[in-house]
C-alpha positions in Angstrom: 81.0 -105.1 7.8 82.8 -104.0 11.0 85.8 -106.3 10.5 89.3 -104.8 10.5 90.7 -107.8 8.7 91.4 -107.1 5.0 90.6 -110.7 4.3 87.1 -110.2 5.6 86.7 -107.3 3.1 87.9 -109.4 0.1 91.5 -108.3 0.0 94.3 -110.6 -1.2 94.5 -112.5 2.0 91.0 -113.8 1.4 92.5 -115.8 -1.4 95.0 -117.7 0.8 94.8 -121.5 0.6 96.7 -124.1 2.5 100.2 -124.3 1.2 100.5 -120.7 0.1 103.4 -118.5 1.3 102.6 -115.3 3.1 105.5 -112.9 3.8 105.4 -110.6 6.8 107.7 -107.6 6.6 107.4 -106.0 10.0 109.6 -102.9 9.4 107.7 -102.1 6.2 104.4 -103.0 7.9 103.5 -105.3 5.0 101.8 -108.7 4.7 102.0 -110.2 1.2 100.5 -113.2 -0.4 103.3 -114.7 -2.6 101.0 -116.0 -5.3 100.7 -114.6 -8.9 98.1 -111.9 -9.5 96.1 -114.1 -12.0 95.7 -116.9 -9.4 94.6 -114.4 -6.7 92.1 -112.8 -9.2 90.7 -116.3 -10.1 90.3 -117.2 -6.4 88.7 -113.9 -5.5 86.2 -114.1 -8.5 84.2 -116.6 -6.5 84.7 -115.0 -3.1 81.7 -113.8 -1.1 81.8 -111.8 2.2 81.2 -113.9 5.3 77.8 -113.6 6.9 77.7 -111.5 10.0 78.2 -113.6 13.1 75.6 -111.6 15.0 72.4 -110.7 13.1 70.5 -108.7 15.7 70.6 -107.0 19.1 73.0 -104.5 20.5 76.1 -106.2 19.2 74.7 -106.1 15.6 74.0 -102.4 16.0 77.5 -101.8 17.4 79.0 -103.7 14.3 77.1 -101.3 12.0 77.8 -98.1 13.8 81.4 -98.5 14.9 84.2 -98.5 12.3 87.2 -100.7 12.2 89.7 -100.5 15.1 92.4 -100.1 12.5 90.7 -96.8 11.5 90.1 -95.5 15.0 86.9 -97.4 15.9 84.9 -94.2 15.2 81.2 -94.3 15.8 78.7 -93.3 13.2 77.1 -94.8 10.1 79.6 -95.9 7.5 78.9 -94.6 4.1 79.8 -96.6 0.9 83.2 -98.0 1.1 
């Protein structure tokens, strides 16, 4: 998908709704959604990945061939994740 955001990959932050508490622990390098696991699971059950913003051309090719910046932005095809 080419996005470094864990929310864009269906992680717990994809389940955040207005009014939820999100805790940022900088020393531990953690970002936590303070909602019970059952609620998060129910919200993510209907989650679908966002459509790519760019569907063709050089930028679409770049998005497919370059990995996440959080993983070094390495070029090359990404295998099953």
